[in-house]
MMTF fields as JSON, N, C-alpha, C and O atoms, coordinates in Angstrom:
{
  "mmtfVersion": "1.0.0",
  "mmtfProducer": "UNKNOWN",
  "numBonds": 251,
  "numAtoms": 252,
  "numGroups": 63,
  "numChains": 1,
  "numModels": 1,
  "chainsPerModel": [1],
  "groupsPerChain": [63],
  "chainIdList": ["A"],
  "bondAtomList": [4, 2, 8, 6, 12, 10, 16, 14, 20, 18, 24, 22, 28, 26, 32, 30, 36, 34, 40, 38, 44, 42, 48, 46, 52, 50, 56, 54, 60, 58, 64, 62, 68, 66, 72, 70, 76, 74, 80, 78, 84, 82, 88, 86, 92, 90, 96, 94, 100, 98, 104, 102, 108, 106, 112, 110, 116, 114, 120, 118, 124, 122, 128, 126, 132, 130, 136, 134, 140, 138, 144, 142, 148, 146, 152, 150, 156, 154, 160, 158, 164, 162, 168, 166, 172, 170, 176, 174, 180, 178, 184, 182, 188, 186, 192, 190, 196, 194, 200, 198, 204, 202, 208, 206, 212, 210, 216, 214, 220, 218, 224, 222, 228, 226, 232, 230, 236, 234, 240, 238, 244, 242, 248, 246],
  "bondOrderList": [1, 1, 1, 1, 1, 1, 1, 1, 1, 1, 1, 1, 1, 1, 1, 1, 1, 1, 1, 1, 1, 1, 1, 1, 1, 1, 1, 1, 1, 1, 1, 1, 1, 1, 1, 1, 1, 1, 1, 1, 1, 1, 1, 1, 1, 1, 1, 1, 1, 1, 1, 1, 1, 1, 1, 1, 1, 1, 1, 1, 1, 1],
  "groupList": [{"groupName": "UNK", "atomNameList": ["N", "CA", "C", "O"], "elementList": ["N", "C", "C", "O"], "formalChargeList": [0, 0, 0, 0], "bondAtomList": [1, 0, 2, 1, 3, 2], "bondOrderList": [1, 1, 2], "singleLetterCode": "X", "chemCompType": "L-PEPTIDE LINKING"}],
  "groupTypeList": [0, 0, 0, 0, 0, 0, 0, 0, 0, 0, 0, 0, 0, 0, 0, 0, 0, 0, 0, 0, 0, 0, 0, 0, 0, 0, 0, 0, 0, 0, 0, 0, 0, 0, 0, 0, 0, 0, 0, 0, 0, 0, 0, 0, 0, 0, 0, 0, 0, 0, 0, 0, 0, 0, 0, 0, 0, 0, 0, 0, 0, 0, 0],
  "groupIdList": [1, 2, 3, 4, 5, 6, 7, 8, 9, 10, 11, 12, 13, 14, 15, 16, 17, 18, 19, 20, 21, 22, 23, 24, 25, 26, 27, 28, 29, 30, 31, 32, 33, 34, 35, 36, 37, 38, 39, 40, 41, 42, 43, 44, 45, 46, 47, 48, 49, 50, 51, 52, 53, 54, 55, 56, 57, 58, 59, 60, 61, 62, 63],
  "secStructList": [7, 2, 2, 2, 2, 2, 2, 2, 2, 2, 6, 6, 6, 7, 6, 6, 2, 2, 2, 2, 2, 2, 2, 2, 2, 2, 2, 2, 7, 7, 2, 2, 2, 2, 2, 2, 2, 2, 6, 1, 7, 7, 7, 7, 1, 7, 1, 6, 2, 2, 2, 2, 2, 2, 2, 2, 2, 2, 2, 2, 2, 2, 7],
  "xCoordList": [-24.066, -25.405, -25.384, -26.219, -24.208, -23.96, -24.878, -26.053, -24.237, -25.182, -26.629, -27.142, -27.081, -28.411, -29.198, -30.259, -28.647, -29.121, -29.067, -29.806, -28.272, -28.283, -28.914, -29.415, -29.421, -30.574, -31.576, -32.149, -32.09, -33.24, -33.428, -34.589, -32.432, -33.169, -33.022, -33.625, -32.274, -32.684, -34.197, -34.966, -34.267, -35.624, -36.761, -37.496, -36.698, -37.265, -37.615, -38.744, -36.725, -36.571, -37.248, -37.766, -37.511, -37.934, -37.415, -36.398, -37.501, -36.78, -37.098, -36.61, -38.219, -38.184, -36.898, -36.383, -36.651, -35.09, -33.973, -33.186, -34.248, -32.496, -32.815, -31.928, -34.308, -34.232, -33.851, -33.316, -34.225, -34.099, -32.634, -32.31, -31.838, -30.358, -29.455, -28.474, -29.995, -29.346, -29.681, -28.919, -30.735, -31.067, -30.195, -29.588, -30.338, -28.921, -27.704, -27.199, -27.341, -26.049, -25.926, -24.894, -26.982, -26.681, -26.954, -26.709, -27.34, -27.631, -26.034, -25.331, -25.64, -24.026, -22.704, -21.803, -23.053, -22.047, -21.631, -22.335, -20.27, -19.188, -19.83, -20.467, -19.78, -19.554, -18.926, -19.345, -17.189, -16.151, -16.324, -15.624, -17.465, -17.647, -18.631, -18.572, -19.52, -20.347, -19.247, -19.179, -18.352, -17.844, -17.063, -17.637, -16.246, -15.73, -16.387, -15.778, -17.671, -18.466, -18.926, -19.006, -19.21, -19.491, -18.669, -19.106, -17.211, -16.512, -16.436, -16.072, -16.871, -17.343, -18.89, -19.836, -18.797, -20.156, -21.166, -20.503, -21.95, -23.372, -22.979, -22.04, -23.659, -23.966, -23.909, -25.033, -23.456, -24.079, -25.353, -25.614, -26.293, -26.915, -26.32, -25.198, -27.568, -27.1, -26.362, -26.184, -26.215, -25.727, -26.669, -26.304, -28.309, -29.485, -29.475, -28.862, -30.147, -30.691, -29.96, -30.53, -28.419, -27.252, -26.798, -26.305, -26.963, -27.125, -28.355, -28.222, -29.06, -29.998, -29.738, -29.523, -29.817, -29.184, -28.09, -28.054, -26.796, -26.018, -26.534, -25.696, -27.561, -27.516, -29.087, -29.366, -29.626, -30.051, -29.911, -30.743, -28.362, -27.251, -26.812, -26.857, -26.141, -25.582, -26.876, -26.853, -27.551, -28.862, -29.096, -29.024, -29.447, -29.273, -28.167, -28.441, -26.998, -26.066, -25.464, -24.824, -26.088, -25.686, -26.951, -26.635, -28.492, -29.338, -29.151, -30.028],
  "yCoordList": [109.061, 109.487, 109.451, 109.95, 108.73, 108.316, 107.36, 107.402, 106.351, 104.293, 105.292, 105.536, 105.673, 105.908, 106.34, 105.785, 107.407, 107.148, 106.366, 106.426, 105.71, 104.505, 103.89, 103.187, 103.545, 102.915, 103.108, 102.16, 104.355, 105.153, 104.722, 104.399, 104.541, 104.724, 103.199, 102.969, 102.231, 101.02, 100.546, 99.703, 101.177, 100.835, 102.082, 102.67, 102.218, 103.131, 104.729, 105.193, 105.339, 106.429, 106.73, 107.847, 105.661, 105.893, 106.595, 106.006, 107.745, 108.457, 108.156, 108.783, 106.859, 106.461, 105.046, 104.733, 104.534, 104.064, 104.784, 104.497, 105.87, 106.558, 107.312, 107.814, 107.451, 108.251, 106.949, 107.127, 105.587, 104.99, 104.325, 103.902, 104.308, 104.419, 105.419, 105.168, 106.595, 107.754, 107.5, 107.737, 107.056, 106.599, 105.596, 105.701, 104.628, 103.778, 104.145, 103.913, 104.962, 105.257, 106.342, 106.419, 106.941, 107.844, 106.941, 107.471, 105.88, 105.109, 104.786, 104.863, 104.357, 103.302, 104.521, 104.306, 105.896, 106.949, 106.444, 106.031, 106.732, 106.236, 107.623, 108.265, 108.097, 109.297, 110.194, 111.343, 109.729, 110.244, 111.128, 112.097, 110.504, 110.914, 112.216, 113.198, 111.936, 113.555, 114.488, 115.657, 113.967, 114.992, 115.688, 116.501, 115.46, 116.178, 116.457, 116.96, 116.171, 116.938, 118.322, 119.287, 118.458, 119.391, 120.479, 121.609, 119.98, 120.843, 122.191, 123.342, 121.353, 121.933, 122.246, 121.818, 123.286, 124.169, 123.44, 122.711, 123.258, 122.421, 122.111, 122.561, 121.552, 120.938, 121.904, 122.363, 122.584, 123.533, 123.361, 122.167, 124.235, 124.088, 123.224, 122.751, 123.178, 122.765, 120.875, 120.065, 120.89, 119.532, 118.433, 117.334, 119.147, 118.147, 116.853, 117.068, 115.855, 114.774, 114.366, 114.09, 114.358, 113.669, 114.832, 114.49, 115.921, 117.49, 117.04, 116.985, 116.867, 116.22, 115.808, 116.112, 114.72, 113.363, 113.419, 112.848, 114.236, 114.737, 115.519, 115.74, 116.109, 117.469, 116.919, 117.419, 116.029, 114.949, 113.79, 113.363, 113.431, 113.005, 113.707, 113.307, 115.28, 116.499, 116.577, 115.89, 117.214, 117.351, 116.472, 116.776, 115.114, 113.964, 113.888, 114.046, 113.632, 113.68, 114.769, 114.486, 116.392, 117.079, 117.135, 117.563, 116.574, 116.453, 115.826, 115.748],
  "zCoordList": [-223.967, -224.402, -226.185, -226.939, -226.524, -227.918, -227.737, -228.103, -227.071, -226.752, -226.604, -227.696, -225.834, -225.681, -226.891, -227.18, -227.661, -228.796, -229.884, -230.866, -229.708, -231.019, -230.556, -231.434, -229.303, -228.605, -229.16, -229.696, -229.207, -229.739, -230.786, -231.04, -231.781, -232.856, -233.507, -234.555, -232.927, -233.108, -232.615, -233.077, -231.817, -231.62, -232.032, -231.239, -232.999, -233.928, -233.537, -233.694, -233.118, -232.34, -231.61, -231.612, -230.573, -229.132, -228.388, -228.022, -227.805, -226.572, -225.403, -224.463, -225.154, -223.793, -223.707, -222.634, -224.674, -224.786, -224.041, -223.139, -224.824, -224.312, -223.15, -222.461, -222.827, -221.261, -220.227, -219.133, -220.773, -219.774, -219.454, -218.344, -220.582, -220.549, -219.807, -219.107, -220.108, -219.151, -217.766, -216.829, -217.675, -216.143, -215.35, -214.285, -216.201, -216.061, -215.374, -214.276, -216.666, -216.6, -215.019, -214.351, -214.757, -213.812, -212.599, -211.515, -212.579, -211.291, -211.159, -210.151, -212.637, -211.997, -211.399, -210.588, -212.214, -211.855, -209.97, -209.048, -210.095, -208.549, -207.934, -208.77, -206.838, -206.439, -206.576, -206.434, -207.04, -207.243, -208.866, -209.159, -209.831, -210.707, -210.713, -211.452, -209.702, -209.236, -208.636, -209.015, -207.67, -207.49, -208.726, -209.451, -208.84, -210.382, -211.544, -212.488, -211.606, -212.32, -211.699, -212.459, -210.46, -209.354, -210.027, -210.242, -210.406, -210.343, -211.99, -212.232, -212.479, -213.891, -213.968, -213.307, -215.175, -215.377, -216.018, -216.755, -216.147, -216.377, -218.232, -218.888, -218.492, -219.742, -220.611, -220.409, -221.445, -222.715, -223.501, -223.649, -224.091, -225.043, -226.141, -226.318, -226.881, -228.712, -228.607, -227.697, -229.569, -229.792, -230.531, -230.947, -230.608, -231.246, -229.683, -228.637, -229.915, -229.73, -228.444, -227.389, -228.684, -227.99, -226.868, -225.793, -227.141, -226.613, -225.486, -224.264, -225.945, -224.619, -223.61, -222.437, -224.549, -223.509, -222.812, -221.722, -223.381, -222.42, -221.589, -220.714, -221.38, -220.731, -219.448, -218.358, -220.02, -219.245, -218.047, -217.246, -218.289, -217.626, -216.68, -215.517, -217.147, -216.508, -215.2, -214.179, -215.427, -214.434, -213.464, -212.273, -213.964, -213.216, -211.899, -210.709, -212.431, -211.628, -210.311, -209.298, -210.938, -210.476, -209.06, -207.95, -209.422, -208.51, -207.529, -206.669]
}
């Protein structure tokens, strides 16, 4: 999520760039990562834009 936010800022604060980074990260996640993530609660609210990106990745991996 931090790398995605950095890419957004480098692209003039373009949120589509961050979303694309999160999408790629979700596609690369191994099934074991998804299995472990399912043992934990969903990502919490807050954290500004990085928090939004984390929650997006979390939701994508859980779906």
